[in-house]
N, C-alpha and C positions, 0 to 999 in steps of 0.2 A: 511786222515778224511777232511772232508770239516768245512769250515771256518763259523761258526756261526755268522748272525747276533745279534747284541743289540739293541734293543731299547732307548732312551734313558728315564730317570728318568724324571716324570712327574714334578717335582721341578725345574727342568734346563728350563729354559724359551726359546721362539725361537730366543731372540736376541741372547740369549751365541751359539748359536749352526750354523756353518759352513752354509753356504747355496751350497748346491751342483749342478752341473746341473742334473747330476742324477737322477730318481726317487729314485731307492735303495738307496743314500745317503741324501735324504729327511727325517728331523721327523715330527713331527705329528705337527700340526699348533694351539693354544691354541684355546680354545673356545669361539666364539664371534668374531674373525679374520678371512678373506681368504686372499689366495696369490693373485698376481696380477702377474706385470713382474718380471722378475728377479732380486731378491734384494732387494722386497720391501714386507710389510705386511699389509694388511687395516683392518681396524676394521668393521666388519657389526653391526652396532646400532640395536638394537632389534631382536639380533638374538632369533629364539625358536627351533631352529636344533642341533643335533650334528654338528662341525667343517666338512666339506669337509676333505678327507683324501684321499692323490694323490696316496696313497702306496697299500688301498683297492679298489680304485677303475681307477688304471690305465689306462686298458683298452679301461676303457669311457671317461678318459683326451684324450688317443691319438686318438679316433675314434672322438671326436668331439672337434676340438681344440680352437672351436671360441664361447663356452660357457662360458668362466668366466663372468668379471663384466659389460658388456657394456649394456647388456641387462637388467639386476638388474638395473643399475642405471636410466637408461631412464622409466625402469615399476617404480621405486620412484619417477623422479620428475613426470610423469603424475600424481598419486598419489596423489601428495602435490598439484597440480596445480589442480586439481580438487576439494582437499577440501578446499583449498583458496576459489574456485570459489562460492563454496556453505556454504560457512562462512560468517556470520555479524562480519566481523572482527573489532577490534576497533580504527584503522588507517584510515584516509582517504586514497581515491583512487589517485592515481597521486604525493602524497607525494615524497618528497626525501627524503634519508638517512640520510642525514646530520640532516634535522628537525625533524625526526622521532628520533636519537640520543637524540639530544638537548631536545624535549621533553622528552624524559626517564631522560635525565639525571637533570628536573628540579627539585627540591625540591619544597614543598608542607607548608604552614605553617598552623599548624594544628588548628588552632583557626578560622582560615576560612575555611578551614573542616570541623570541627565540627557546625559553624553556617550552611554553605549552607548543609549541611547534616542536620541538625533540621529543616532547611526550607522547604526541599524537604519532610519533614516527614509532616510537618504542612498543606503543599499545595496539600499533594498527591492524597487524595479522592477528589477534589473539580475538580483538570485536569484528571482525571479518567472519571470523568461528564461530564466534557468537550469534553474531547475527542472520547464519546460515543455519544453525539449529531453531530459531528463535520463527523463521521465516516456512517454516515447515506448516499449514495450518493444520488446526487441531477439530476434532470431530464437530466443535460446537461452532467454528470459526465460519464465517461468513466470507463467501471469496470477493475479492475486492471489484471493483468496475472496472472493465478494460482500457474505459475513457476519462479514467482518472489523471486531472491536468495535472497534479502536483507529485505525480511518480518518478523516483528517482535511483538510480542504481544504488544495489546495496553496501557496496563500498563509501559513499559519501558520507561526511561527517558534518556533522551540525552543530551553533554552538547552543548551551544551554542558557534558559532566562533567567535571569537572579530573581533571587525570593519574591521581591519586591513584586516583581512586574507579574510572576507565572499567577500573579492572585487574582491578577487584573486582567487575564486573557479572556476573548471573546467565548463565549459559550458557543458560537456557532466554531470557535477554529478547534477547541475541544471536543469536539462531537466526531471533529474529522477523521478521518480513518488514518489518513497520511498528517504527521507529523512538522508543521510548517518552521522555515528557519529561524531560529528564534536567537535573540540577542543578549549580548549582557553588557551594562554598563563598564565594566572593568572584569577582563582578561581573571577567572579563577585559578588555584594551581590544576584542575584539571575541568577544563571548563569544555569537554567533547564527549558525544554518546555518539554513539552509531544508532544511524536510523530506523527505526523500529525496535529498537534494545530501551531498556529502563535508565533514564537518565540517573542513575547512582553516580554522582561524581565525585563524593566524598569517599564513595568506597574503593575505589580506582586511585584517590590522592591516598586512602589509610592503606591499602595494599602494598604500593611503593616502596612508602613509609616504612611500613614492616617489614618489609625486604629487606629495606637498608640496614634497619636495627638489630634483624636478625642477625645478619652477616657481622655489622660490629660485635653484638653480643655474641655470635662465636668466639669471633678473635679475642675479645676479653679472657672468655673461658677459657682457648687455648693458654694463653698468657698464664691467668691465673693459677692452672693443674700441675704445670712445670712444679718438682722438686723445691727450684729457688726462683723466685719471681724476678724478673728484668725491671727491678723498681724505676730506671731510666726509661725502657719502653713502655713499662705503662705510666708514666706521666705522659709521653706525648698519643697516646691513643687516648687518653683521659682531657686531653687539652682543650677537645671536641664536644666533650660532656659522656656520662658516663652511665650506662644501663641502667633501668631502675635494678632489675634482679641483680646487679654485682656491685651498685653503689655502695651499699654497708663496707662487705670486707675489702674494696677500692680505697675508701676515703680511711679505714683503719690503717693498711697499710701506707698512702701517700701521704698520712698525719705522724707517720713515726712510732702509733700505737703497736703494731703489729711488728715482728718478724719478717725479712725476705723468706726465710727458708721454713717451708712446709708443715716441718713435723715439730716445729718448737712453738707453734702457734696454740695448739692446746695448752701446752704449761704456761706459757708468758697468760692468755686469758684470764685463766686458772690465780695464778699470781698478783695479777691485776685486780682482779675482781676482790679476792680476798683482802688483799690490801684496802681498799677503797671502804667497804666494809667494816673496814678496824680502825680506819679513820674516822666514821659514823658511830662507832659503839665508845670511840674515845674524846670526841670534841664535840658534836653534835648536843648534848645534852648541856655543853655550856653556854647553849642560845640564848636563855636568859640572864643570864651572868649578866652584871653590871656593866662589865666588862665589854660587853658582845651584846648586848641587846638593841644599841642602835644601830649595826650592824643588822641584825635579824630581822629589825622593824622596816628596817628602810625595804628589805629584800621581800619580805611578806608584804610592804605596799607595792612595789614595783611589777609583781609576777600577775598580777591581774590587769594591766596594762598592756600586759604584751598581746601578740596576736600569733596564733589563728585562737580568739575568744575561746568558740567549743570548745578546743583542746585544752588550752591551760585551765579553764576553770574547772576542768572535771578535777574531784579532792586528789585522788591518787597521783594525776601528773603534778599538780600544785606542790603536794609533798616532795614531791621529786627534785623538781627545779627548789627548792628552798634548802633541799639538804646538797642538791651540789655548789649552791651560791654558797651556802657559810661554811661550808670544807674548803673550797678554794679562797675564800676570804679568809679563813685563818689559817690556811696554809701559806699563804700571801701576805705577810704585813705589812712589806714594805706600800703594795696599792690598797691590799685590802678589797670591800667591796666598791664597786663604780659605777652609779646608771650609766646604761647602755651595756655593760658588762652580761648581765641578764638575757639580751637579743641574742648571743651568741653561742646560749647555750640550744635553741629551739633547732637549726639546722638539723646540729648529730641528734637530736631525739628524734626528730622527725624521719628520717633518713632510716636509723636503726628501728625504729619502733614500727614503720611501713611494711618490715620484711615478714611480719607476725599478723599483720592483718590484711583483710581481705578491699576492703575500699578503698577504690582511688582517689577519692575526696578527703584528704588526712582531718575535714573540719566533722566530715560525721564518722569518725574514726571512734567507738565505744572503748576505753583502753581498760576498762573494768573486767572486759572478756577476756585478759591475755593473762597468762599462768603468771603468777607471783612470781616464781623464780627466771622467768624470759623477763620480768619491768627490771626484776633484780639485774641480769646481765646489762641490759639495757642503758641503765642508770651507771653503772659502773664504765661502760663503753663512753659515754657521753661524756661521763667528768672527765678523763684521761684524753679524752680526744680535743674538747673545749681545752683545756690545761696545755697540751700540746700546742694547739693556737696562739692562745696568749702569752706563751713563752717568748713569742717571737715579735708581738706588739705591743710587752707588755710598759713601755714607757710612753702610751697611750693613755695609764690609767695611773700613774705615780702622780705625784706631789705634782699639782698646777699641769698636770698632762702635757710636759713637754713633748710629745713622739705629734701630738696632733699638734700643736703649734707650729711645730715644726712643718708637717706636712701639708698646712694648710697654707704656709707661704710660698711653699714648690710648687704647690698651686697655682697659686695668684699669679708668680712667676714663670709656668709654662705654660699657663694661658695667654697673660700676655703676650709671646711669641707666637703661638701656635693660630692665637684671634685676637688680634690686637683691636679688633673693632667690638666684639663683647667686651673687652678687659675695659676699654675705652666708656662703654657704656657703661659701666656698671660704676666704674670710678666717678662719671661726672654726676650719676643720680646719687652716689653717696652710699651706695651699698657694698659692702664690707665683703670678704671670704669669710670671714671665722661667722657671720652672722645665718650662713647657711650652710658650710662647707663644713662645720665644726660636728655636726650631726653627722654628716657622710664618713666621715673620718671614725666618728665615737660609735656610731654602729655600722660600720661597713658597709655603708645602701643598704640596710635592713627596712629601715622606714620610709624607703624610697621608692623601691617595686618590693612584687608581692612574694610572698615565702616562695614559690615554684620557682620565678626567676634568682631569688637569694641560692638555691641549692643548686642553680646551672649555673650560675659565678663561680660559687666553693667548687663544683667540677676541676674549671679552672685555675683558679686561686693552689689550688694542692697541686696542679699539676707544676706551676711555674717556681721558680726558685724566689724564696719570699714573696708572695705573691701574696700573702695578705697585709704586709707594710709596702714593700717598693710598686710591687705591679697596682696594686689599690689605687693609687696616685694616678697612673694613663687612664685608668679606666674613670677616675673623680672627672679628669680633663676630658675626655672625651666625652663622659654624660652633660657635662655642659652645655659643652660646642654642640650637641647633639638637638639645642633647646635655643638656639641659636636665634631664630626666625622669631620666635615665642619673646624671648631676651629683649629684643632691638625694637620690637613694636610696641614694649609698655613704655612707659613713659614718666612714671610715676613712683617714687619709691615705696610706699605701701605697697602698690600693686605689684611690682619687681619681687620684694620679698617676699610678699605672700604666693606667688607661682614659684619661685624659688624651692617652698616649703613644702609647697604641694604639687609636685610633680605632675601629671597624668598619663601615671602608669598603669592604672588598674587593669588594663588588658593586654599588658605587654606577655610575650610569653618567650620560650626558646630562640627562636628566629630573629627578634629584636636583640635578646640579650648577646647571640652570637653576632650580631652585625657592631653592639660595641666593643666585644671582649676586640676582633679584628682592629678597629679603630683605634684599641688601648696598644695593640700591639707594635700596630705603625707607628705610633708615639713613641711606644718604648724603644723600638730599631730604633728612631729619629733621633731620641735625644739622650737615651738613659746610658751611654755609653762614652757621652759629651757633652756631663752638667756644664759647663761653662756657657753651652748656649742656650740654654733657660735660665740662666743669673745676669743679673746685670751691671 
């Protein structure tokens, strides 16, 4: 009786069955796999036909021993190459695998993505119209070949390469008629351009900004044009920043130097300017007297240390600052001149002088070209506005400076509540708040941030009730916590103190100050009306 061969059960897998060299000992191969060399099983991805069974096709296998996988693999490779060449892929040509993987692994900020998406939607119709105009070929342009592989519809939007990548593009890419899809390591504010158009993202960003600024400027002008300016509404509007053209008049109104009534302003300006120069005539000659020569000498020493140096060291500006500071010290004997007051003159002078100069960069301004009568008016306005500011914080500069001592203590208590880890870290390394925060209070952060940021900061300070005294406390708290990561990384007293006295804010702009002010306002909202919350 002949022995009958039993086929394996369907539940048994190919991995469980012994693989014999003889055909009659081979079992069926699971669907989606194919056999290659002895002892191996290869998957066939996307197989749509029943698996090849060598038991049923034994003669075919013997007759054509070279049929297996090599031709199939070659066909698949050529097919993929053809697919790749005819597809507008999302990667740049010539990129390495490491760069591609780095791009794939990079995480994107959701807010930035949403902001970019909204900007694309706003500008989409405008871009399409612009592209249609550019799409019309000029008399010298050559028609594009019909078989161009990367041609896409006109509405396609593509990311712009970062500056560092754009210089390293392949020559073949730059010579191509089509614009490949380029990527950026971080999404910029205006990171999209229409295909075939110019990648002038800065123009798009500035146009959006100019539209917003133009709208805000119009609101300021409407508010200031009335017979009686609503100061409360002006404060609300100024909290988020004041446009440069109306900043001088707005600061004069918010500081209390000018009246809200438009008709009274010219007479008030004339009277105040005349009064200031009467002080000059009466007091300034006494600067060399024995009673006042120490004060004048200290002023004369401190002014060259101020910034911006290119502006302050101009002879006319130095004389103006000396007169302003000396007259204020003589008229306020309770405090006299104290180092730190000299810095408070600069923002007012810069804002008022910029009304009469064309240069955007105040460092490059040549004050000698400004008419003498204009300089006199700017000097008087600066004196009175600085006096109004110092009236609210004069206890910062009286004997022993009790106002600053109290504010630094309040800052320490506030930080201990809002970020106990930072507070304990400073205590652990024996860093005292007076060692770094004294200057923050004495100079109102002017030595910690660039002048352009100080001007923006003072827009809000003058919009806040007691902005230079009370609100400044919360700004300092937010400013300290802003650097919590860097502070916690420092493990040495000297390094901590050096960092806190030389914070990396040189590249800060309006956006950084706006974020700082928003956090300060949140802290004020939480603690200002509940002082026991930050008292131990």
